[in-house]
LOPADREN-804054 format. One line per 4 residues: number of its first residue (from 1); their letters; for each residue x, y, z of C-alpha. Coordinates in steps of 0.2 Angstrom, whole numbers. Layout:
NUM> A> X/Y/Z | ...
END
This chain:
1> MIAP> -477/105/167 | -469/99/150 | -458/113/145 | -449/115/128
5> LSAT> -430/116/130 | -425/133/123 | -409/142/123 | -417/157/131
9> AHLP> -424/148/145 | -417/149/162 | -419/133/171 | -409/128/187
13> LWSV> -399/112/185 | -407/105/200 | -423/105/192 | -419/100/174
17> GGKS> -403/89/177 | -387/86/168 | -393/79/152 | -404/95/150
21> AGLL> -390/106/154 | -379/99/140 | -392/101/127 | -394/119/132
25> ALQR> -376/122/131 | -377/115/113 | -392/126/109 | -383/142/116
29> AGIL> -368/137/105 | -379/137/89 | -378/119/87 | -393/109/79
33> IPET> -402/97/91 | -418/88/90 | -434/96/97 | -433/93/115
37> WVIP> -444/95/130 | -442/92/148 | -453/87/164 | -442/96/177
41> ADSV> -439/86/193 | -450/98/203 | -464/98/191 | -482/98/198
45> CWRL> -484/83/185 | -476/71/197 | -488/76/212 | -504/72/201
49> SLRR> -513/56/201 | -507/42/188 | -523/47/178 | -520/65/177
53> RAEI> -502/62/172 | -508/50/159 | -520/63/152 | -506/77/151
57> LRRF> -495/66/142 | -509/60/130 | -511/78/126 | -493/81/123
61> WCDF> -492/66/111 | -506/73/101 | -498/89/99 | -481/81/96
65> TAAH> -489/69/82 | -498/83/74 | -482/93/72 | -471/78/68
69> PEAQ> -482/64/59 | -475/46/61 | -461/53/72 | -455/43/88
73> LAVR> -448/49/105 | -432/46/114 | -437/47/133 | -422/49/144
77> SSAA> -418/53/163 | -410/69/168 | -404/68/185 | -395/84/194
81> GEDS> -378/74/195 | -379/65/179 | -367/70/165 | -356/80/177
85> PGAS> -337/80/175 | -335/69/190 | -348/55/186 | -356/51/170
89> HAGI> -370/39/178 | -369/30/161 | -381/15/161 | -388/20/179
93> FASV> -404/28/174 | -417/22/162 | -418/28/144 | -432/22/131
97> IGVD> -429/24/113 | -442/23/100 | -458/27/110 | -473/26/98
101> GETA> -489/29/106 | -497/38/122 | -497/22/132 | -479/18/128
105> LLEA> -475/36/133 | -483/35/150 | -474/19/153 | -457/26/147
109> VLAC> -458/42/158 | -463/31/174 | -448/20/170 | -435/34/169
113> RESA> -443/43/184 | -443/26/195 | -425/22/189 | -419/36/202
117> LSER> -425/24/216 | -416/8/210 | -403/-1/220 | -391/1/206
121> ARAY> -393/21/207 | -391/20/226 | -375/10/225 | -367/21/211
125> ATAH> -372/36/222 | -364/29/237 | -347/24/227 | -345/42/221
129> GEAP> -349/49/238 | -366/57/233 | -382/57/240 | -395/46/231
133> PESI> -407/56/220 | -424/58/227 | -431/63/210 | -426/67/193
137> AVIL> -431/76/177 | -436/67/162 | -432/72/144 | -443/69/128
141> QRLI> -434/72/112 | -438/69/94 | -430/53/89 | -420/56/73
145> PAEV> -421/42/61 | -403/41/58 | -394/36/42 | -378/35/52
149> AGVL> -375/39/71 | -361/38/84 | -350/47/97 | -338/61/96
153> MTAN> -325/63/109 | -316/80/108 | -301/72/116 | -293/55/114
157> PLRP> -296/46/131 | -281/36/127 | -270/51/121 | -278/65/130
161> WSKE> -264/78/126 | -262/75/107 | -275/87/102 | -286/75/92
165> IVIE> -304/69/91 | -310/52/91 | -326/48/81 | -336/31/82
169> AAPG> -350/28/70 | -361/14/65 | -377/13/53 | -394/17/60
173> LGEK> -397/22/78 | -383/26/90 | -391/17/103 | -383/1/97
177> LVSG> -366/8/97 | -368/15/114 | -374/-1/121 | -360/-11/113
181> AVAP> -372/-21/102 | -361/-17/86 | -342/-14/82 | -340/3/76
185> SRHT> -329/11/63 | -317/22/71 | -308/38/66 | -295/49/74
189> IGLF> -292/67/68 | -281/81/73 | -293/93/82 | -285/109/75
193> TGEL> -277/102/59 | -290/91/52 | -276/78/49 | -283/60/47
197> RDHP> -273/49/59 | -282/33/56 | -270/17/52 | -269/13/34
201> GARS> -284/4/28 | -296/10/42 | -308/19/31 | -308/5/18
205> AGSC> -311/-8/30 | -329/-3/31 | -331/15/37 | -349/20/37
209> LNEE> -346/39/35 | -342/48/19 | -330/62/17 | -342/76/19
213> QLWA> -350/68/35 | -332/66/43 | -327/84/41 | -345/90/47
217> IWRL> -341/80/63 | -324/88/64 | -332/106/62 | -343/101/77
221> ALRV> -329/96/87 | -321/113/84 | -337/123/88 | -339/113/104
225> EATV> -321/116/109 | -322/134/106 | -340/138/115 | -342/124/128
229> GPAQ> -325/118/132 | -312/104/130 | -314/86/133 | -333/84/128
233> DIEW> -342/68/123 | -356/71/110 | -369/59/104 | -374/64/86
237> AFCD> -383/57/71 | -386/61/52 | -403/62/44 | -406/71/27
241> ARLY> -388/77/26 | -391/87/43 | -380/83/57 | -389/83/74
245> ALQL> -381/84/92 | -391/73/103 | -382/73/120 | -367/81/127
249> RPMT> -357/78/143 | -340/81/149 | -328/67/147 | -324/58/164
253> AIPS> -309/48/168 | -297/60/158 | -279/59/167 | -272/74/174
257> PAPA> -258/82/166 | -249/83/182 | -253/67/192 | -247/65/210
261> NVWS> -241/48/205 | -238/38/189 | -240/19/189 | -232/9/175
265> RRFG> -236/-8/168 | -219/-9/160 | -212/-15/175 | -222/-31/172
269> DEYL> -212/-35/156 | -199/-44/167 | -211/-56/177 | -228/-50/177
273> ADCA> -233/-46/160 | -249/-56/159 | -265/-55/168 | -262/-62/187
277> SPMS> -272/-76/194 | -275/-73/213 | -264/-88/218 | -250/-82/206
281> HSLL> -251/-64/214 | -251/-70/232 | -235/-80/228 | -225/-73/215
285> GNWI> -231/-55/217 | -227/-57/236 | -210/-63/233 | -207/-48/221
289> EDEL> -214/-35/232 | -208/-41/249 | -190/-47/244 | -186/-34/230
293> LCDF> -196/-18/231 | -199/-17/250 | -182/-23/255 | -174/-11/245
297> ARRF> -184/4/252 | -180/-2/270 | -161/-3/265 | -161/14/256
301> GVAH> -169/23/271 | -185/27/263 | -196/15/272 | -210/28/273
305> LLAD> -214/24/256 | -221/7/261 | -236/16/269 | -242/13/251
309> PPLR> -238/-3/242 | -225/-1/227 | -235/-13/218 | -253/-13/213
313> LHRG> -266/-24/203 | -277/-14/192 | -290/-24/182 | -279/-40/184
317> YAYV> -262/-32/179 | -248/-27/190 | -241/-9/190 | -226/-1/199
321> SGEY> -227/16/208 | -217/30/200 | -215/38/217 | -206/22/224
325> VARM> -194/22/209 | -191/41/209 | -186/39/228 | -175/24/224
329> LSAL> -167/33/210 | -163/49/220 | -147/40/225 | -141/42/207
333> PVSL> -136/58/197 | -150/64/186 | -141/60/170 | -140/41/175
337> RRAA> -159/40/180 | -167/36/163 | -156/21/159 | -158/15/178
341> SMSW> -177/16/176 | -175/4/161 | -189/13/151 | -202/10/163
345> FDDT> -210/27/162 | -216/40/150 | -212/59/149 | -222/63/164
349> GMQH> -216/49/175 | -199/52/170 | -200/70/175 | -206/65/191
353> IRDE> -190/55/192 | -178/69/187 | -186/81/199 | -182/71/213
357> PFRP> -167/79/222 | -151/70/221 | -147/61/237 | -130/53/237
361> WVLL> -132/49/256 | -146/37/251 | -134/26/241 | -120/28/254
365> SALA> -133/23/268 | -138/8/258 | -120/3/254 | -116/5/273
369> KTSS> -131/-6/278 | -127/-19/266 | -108/-19/266 | -107/-34/277
373> EALA> -119/-44/266 | -109/-53/253 | -124/-55/241 | -124/-36/240
377> WPLA> -107/-35/231 | -107/-38/212 | -94/-52/209 | -100/-61/225
381> NLRA> -118/-59/219 | -113/-67/203 | -104/-82/211 | -119/-85/223
385> AEAH> -131/-84/209 | -122/-97/199 | -122/-109/215 | -140/-106/218
389> FVDL> -144/-110/200 | -134/-127/201 | -143/-131/217 | -160/-127/209
393> GRRF> -156/-139/194 | -151/-153/207 | -166/-151/217 | -180/-146/205
397> RGDP> -176/-154/188 | -188/-167/181 | -208/-169/182 | -215/-162/198
401> ERRY> -231/-169/196 | -224/-186/195 | -213/-183/210 | -227/-177/222
405> RGLD> -242/-188/215 | -239/-202/228 | -236/-190/243 | -250/-187/257
409> RDAR> -257/-170/261 | -244/-166/275 | -229/-171/264 | -236/-161/250
413> REAL> -239/-146/262 | -221/-148/267 | -215/-150/249 | -224/-133/245
417> SAVM> -216/-125/260 | -199/-130/254 | -202/-124/236 | -208/-107/243
421> AAGR> -193/-105/252 | -182/-109/237 | -192/-95/228 | -190/-82/242
425> RHFQ> -171/-87/241 | -171/-84/223 | -177/-67/224 | -165/-63/239
429> IIRW> -151/-67/228 | -156/-59/211 | -164/-43/219 | -145/-37/220
433> GMGL> -141/-42/201 | -158/-37/194 | -164/-23/205 | -146/-14/208
437> HAPM> -130/-21/199 | -137/-23/181 | -147/-7/180 | -132/3/187
441> LYAI> -120/-5/176 | -130/-2/161 | -133/16/166 | -114/18/169
445> LRGT> -109/9/153 | -120/20/142 | -116/36/150 | -97/32/149
449> LARW> -98/27/131 | -108/43/127 | -93/53/135 | -78/43/131
453> AADP> -82/35/115 | -93/48/106 | -109/36/107 | -123/48/111
457> SGEL> -136/37/101 | -132/21/111 | -127/12/95 | -111/5/101
461> FLSV> -119/2/118 | -131/-10/111 | -117/-18/100 | -105/-21/113
465> LGER> -117/-32/122 | -119/-44/107 | -115/-62/114 | -113/-79/109
469> QRTL> -128/-91/112 | -122/-94/130 | -139/-90/139 | -150/-105/143
473> TGAV> -165/-98/133 | -152/-97/118 | -148/-115/121 | -166/-121/122
477> NREI> -169/-112/106 | -154/-120/98 | -162/-137/104 | -179/-133/96
481> RELA> -169/-130/79 | -161/-146/81 | -178/-154/83 | -184/-145/67
485> DLAR> -168/-153/58 | -173/-170/64 | -191/-169/59 | -185/-162/41
489> ADPE> -173/-177/40 | -187/-189/43 | -196/-192/26 | -212/-196/35
493> LRAR> -212/-182/46 | -206/-170/32 | -221/-176/22 | -233/-173/37
497> LSAT> -225/-155/39 | -228/-152/21 | -246/-158/20 | -253/-151/37
501> RLTL> -247/-149/55 | -237/-160/66 | -246/-167/80 | -244/-179/96
505> ADRQ> -255/-192/86 | -240/-194/74 | -229/-200/88 | -218/-215/84
509> QRSP> -207/-220/98 | -193/-227/88 | -191/-211/79 | -175/-201/82
513> FWQA> -186/-186/82 | -198/-192/96 | -184/-199/106 | -176/-181/105
517> FDGF> -193/-173/108 | -194/-184/124 | -177/-179/130 | -181/-160/127
521> LERH> -196/-161/138 | -187/-170/151 | -174/-156/152 | -184/-140/148
525> GHRS> -202/-146/150 | -204/-134/166 | -204/-119/154 | -220/-110/152
529> PSRD> -226/-96/139 | -231/-85/156 | -225/-84/174 | -243/-86/179
533> LNVP> -247/-102/189 | -264/-104/180 | -254/-107/163 | -249/-125/159
537> TWRE> -230/-129/157 | -222/-136/140 | -222/-154/149 | -241/-152/151
541> RPEL> -244/-145/134 | -231/-153/123 | -241/-147/107 | -234/-129/110
545> VLGL> -217/-136/108 | -222/-144/92 | -229/-128/86 | -212/-120/89
549> VEAQ> -203/-135/80 | -215/-133/65 | -212/-114/64 | -193/-117/64
553> ARGV> -194/-132/50 | -206/-121/40 | -193/-106/41 | -178/-116/35
557> AEGA> -189/-123/21 | -194/-105/16 | -176/-100/15 | -174/-91/32
561> RPVP> -156/-84/35 | -145/-95/46 | -145/-91/65 | -131/-78/67
565> GTPA> -124/-85/84 | -106/-82/80 | -108/-66/69 | -118/-58/83
569> AAAG> -103/-61/95 | -91/-55/83 | -101/-39/80 | -100/-37/99
573> DQAL> -82/-40/100 | -80/-28/84 | -89/-15/93 | -79/-16/109
577> AEVV> -63/-15/99 | -71/1/91 | -74/8/108 | -56/5/113
581> RRVR> -50/13/98 | -61/29/101 | -56/30/119 | -37/29/115
585> QGRL> -39/41/101 | -48/53/113 | -35/50/127 | -17/46/122
589> GAAG> -4/37/133 | -7/30/149 | -24/40/152 | -31/31/136
593> AARS> -25/14/141 | -33/16/159 | -50/21/152 | -49/7/139
597> AVIT> -45/-6/154 | -60/2/164 | -72/2/149 | -67/-16/145
601> SIVD> -70/-22/163 | -87/-13/164 | -92/-22/147 | -87/-38/153
605> LARR> -96/-36/170 | -112/-30/160 | -111/-45/149 | -111/-57/164
609> FTRY> -126/-49/171 | -134/-50/155 | -133/-69/155 | -137/-69/174
613> REDQ> -153/-60/170 | -159/-71/157 | -153/-88/165 | -163/-83/182
617> RYYL> -179/-84/172 | -175/-102/167 | -173/-107/185 | -187/-96/191
621> DMIL> -198/-106/178 | -192/-123/187 | -197/-117/204 | -214/-111/198
625> SHVR> -217/-128/190 | -216/-136/206 | -227/-123/214 | -240/-125/200
629> ALVL> -239/-145/202 | -241/-144/221 | -256/-131/220 | -265/-141/207
633> LAGR> -263/-157/218 | -271/-147/232 | -285/-142/221 | -289/-159/216
637> DLAV> -290/-164/234 | -303/-150/236 | -312/-156/221 | -313/-174/228
641> AGTL> -320/-166/244 | -333/-156/235 | -326/-140/239 | -322/-135/221
645> QDAE> -330/-142/207 | -315/-140/196 | -297/-143/202 | -291/-129/191
649> LVFF> -302/-117/201 | -288/-117/215 | -278/-104/206 | -292/-91/209
653> LTRS> -289/-93/227 | -275/-85/237 | -263/-95/246 | -270/-91/263
657> ELER> -287/-96/257 | -281/-112/251 | -274/-116/268 | -289/-112/277
661> ARAG> -299/-124/265 | -286/-138/268 | -288/-135/286 | -307/-137/286
665> SRHR> -312/-120/288 | -330/-117/290 | -330/-105/275 | -326/-118/263
669> DSLQ> -343/-118/256 | -341/-101/249 | -325/-105/240 | -333/-112/224
673> ALAT> -343/-96/221 | -328/-85/226 | -316/-94/214 | -329/-95/200
677> ERRL> -333/-77/201 | -314/-72/201 | -311/-84/186 | -324/-75/176
681> RYLR> -316/-58/181 | -299/-65/176 | -305/-70/159 | -314/-54/157
685> DSAT> -298/-44/162 | -286/-55/151 | -297/-53/136 | -294/-34/138
689> RPAT> -280/-23/133 | -272/-16/149 | -267/3/149 | -248/6/149
693> YLYD> -250/19/164 | -261/24/178 | -260/43/181 | -266/42/199
697> DVET> -280/30/196 | -284/35/178 | -280/23/164 | -269/31/150
701> EGRD> -255/28/136 | -245/41/143 | -236/56/135 | -222/49/125
705> EQRG> -232/45/110 | -240/62/109 | -224/71/103 | -226/79/86
709> LDGA> -246/76/87 | -251/91/96 | -255/102/82 | -262/119/81
713> PDRH> -275/128/71 | -269/132/54 | -272/148/44 | -283/140/30
717> GARE> -293/128/41 | -285/113/31 | -295/98/33 | -286/87/20
721> AVSA> -286/69/24 | -269/62/26 | -261/45/29 | -259/38/46
725> QELL> -243/41/56 | -229/34/46 | -216/34/61 | -217/24/77
729> TGSA> -204/27/90 | -199/16/104 | -182/12/113 | -167/3/105
733> ASPG> -165/-14/111 | -154/-23/98 | -145/-14/85 | -147/-16/66
737> CCRG> -160/-12/52 | -171/-23/43 | -187/-23/31 | -201/-36/32
741> RVRV> -219/-40/33 | -227/-38/49 | -234/-53/60 | -244/-48/75
745> IRSV> -244/-61/88 | -255/-61/104 | -252/-78/112 | -239/-92/110
749> ADLE> -252/-101/99 | -249/-87/86 | -231/-92/84 | -235/-107/73
753> SVRA> -241/-94/59 | -224/-85/59 | -216/-85/42 | -197/-83/37
757> GEVL> -192/-65/36 | -207/-57/45 | -206/-44/58 | -212/-51/75
761> VASA> -224/-38/83 | -230/-42/101 | -236/-34/117 | -222/-43/127
765> LDPA> -211/-57/122 | -208/-71/136 | -192/-81/134 | -202/-96/129
769> WTAV> -208/-87/113 | -191/-82/107 | -188/-99/99 | -195/-91/82
773> FGIV> -181/-78/83 | -171/-89/71 | -182/-86/57 | -188/-68/59
777> SGVI> -180/-53/52 | -185/-41/67 | -194/-38/83 | -205/-25/89
781> TETG> -213/-25/107 | -224/-13/117 | -216/-15/133 | -198/-18/140
785> GMLS> -181/-10/135 | -164/-14/133 | -164/-27/148 | -180/-35/142
789> HAAL> -179/-53/137 | -184/-50/119 | -169/-37/119 | -157/-50/126
793> IARE> -161/-64/115 | -163/-53/99 | -145/-46/103 | -139/-64/105
797> QGIP> -145/-68/88 | -141/-52/79 | -160/-47/76 | -164/-28/75
801> AVCG> -177/-25/89 | -186/-9/95 | -195/-11/112 | -207/1/120
805> VARA> -218/5/104 | -234/11/111 | -250/0/106 | -239/-8/91
809> TDVL> -251/-23/91 | -265/-11/88 | -258/1/76 | -248/-12/65
813> VSGE> -257/-24/55 | -251/-41/50 | -246/-41/32 | -241/-23/30
817> IVEV> -222/-19/26 | -212/-10/40 | -193/-5/41 | -186/-7/58
821> DANG> -172/5/62 | -166/-1/79 | -151/10/78 | -162/25/77
825> AVVR> -176/17/89 | -190/19/75 | -201/9/65 | -206/16/48
829> RCRR> -222/10/40 | -221/7/21 | -236/3/9 | -244/-14/10
833> A> -237/-27/-2
END
């Protein structure tokens, strides 16, 4: 009835369950496990009375303590489907650790057995298409009094093709680590090479494993890989210098090496970089999906793609469909597709895009359908956008809350409809410049320069796009620097800046600085550090602007280099002159002159679309500030009516839900609970790091960063610890090289800590964050490419920038020294200063 688990035993899976099967696999591989017994699911024990069961367990306890004085037990469930490749059942069934006594043993066994009948187990089974378990086996395992314990994954769940293992460890029993009660020390090791791939300082930052323990776990991984199979998750513990394996299960949610579709978050760098509140997604997300993505699919003759949405939310973040992008780019030759895809995808996603057959008739069909639409032609689109921006500035400049505060509800509803129409019109215009003309121009320019001007690396391509500070974002940043100069010119404010932070409490109306500050907010207060409607604007949080002013003023005091506005433009003109020289050198006479004229025209048009691309965001912020103000006023109405306890909860409703609530829907009573639950989910999602890609539905960091890390078994079994990866790769975004101290920033509030000459490292950089570009020496981002806002402003100011550096904010540490080689699209890590 209680059988010892033995490698020679032939016990059916349905009887002993998945956990027992994992332990048997370990035993058969010759791996040390603690003494373990199992009460099978079909044991006679379960059909006996409670008194008889208690007697059986009492005898077992006596025998156990006789053989292992003062030992304790770990009692765990073992269902037939548990720890299977398709579903781990983690946390679904009960486990009881530290059982000490026959009464506690009976209670623990009953708790594990009865957990099979819980509501949680039934819901989990239903979600995974399984039948709820009618009964489960129970494992009794000697509890190892661990000095250190943890988890070993024989594949890195974030980099599953890199042939590396991940070890997490914590002092004492591993249960605290598995439950999330403690923060583990983490190590990454090449599976076959034994190469230690931790970032510098990881082991000295509190590792609880010594050298010998680390390599013992590595040897365990090799044994499991060779005998059990790849991608296994093992719980382990050290006691008296012996390594025990406690549990083994196949790793779930490992991305397929050949997914049907790759979804990318890098698309979100343009508008949807942040975690989305429901109201934002139902408005801004709807504009982008309907007016940009879906409309192009209809015009390009691939409307069948719309059976599945081209955009999706996963844990609050927006991802674009690789299948959708591949079908769109089938209109281009394969050689132009990587540039046109704007570095949104990794190697696997790009392979899908390259494999899509070239369909020139798709482009011809789209051109035929749009030839009568003036907005579809590049120059006409530029003129329409310029007129549209002027109209937006006339209609929506100024404080929206002040404008709408005195209106009644019907007038506000009409005003919101008008602003929404302006937003749709915005995307109906820019979808051509942003979605078609700019990517195609960049792809054509880069390919032409590679062929005609011997520029395969793209260095000249990036340099010719250098511009004077003519974008609106550049103008805003220049005004912030002028505010910093005014603050430093005021003796009282300069003293305040030297002693502590400048705050709104220091305000004096007659000061030139504060007068200029008010004027700045009047002109640019609609800007926000995020496109999400849930985030306040500069006008609502002027302390954010003060933080940017302070960073600029401090940078000047620390000797930051002057902002290279004119030199950047000069570099761009010099690069263009070099292009013309190479083109004429390659083709003499009239042919060279003709090619020079063509390339000069393409460069001029690309520069105009570069400014267009940046300026439209400034005006989009203007539209969104009015949407935010009107939605927030509606939220205040609902708060007064008692529908919502907090007006800010309105951003966690969709627009249709808001309209129903304002119309007196009978479901109003449930909106408070719905919005509260969504806000909690939003806070959870926004505090976690989203995966860069989804391979079908599985999160992953993709395959780009795996290059050069695959490794292979070496002849000598080398297990020598080496330093972390010294070279990080990305996409060249703004040419140049620099060396500086890293400053990792995760929110706009962190910009206040930036010091002169540092290298700014962020997941993504909103235009509102680029005010500190005047004092930094270089920029590194995880998302984006040559058309991202960070890249555009960096080129404008002559700052080297590398974008698309995977997990840069995790790998790099504030204070370490890096060399940014934007010409080679790499970041070299140096020793810490």
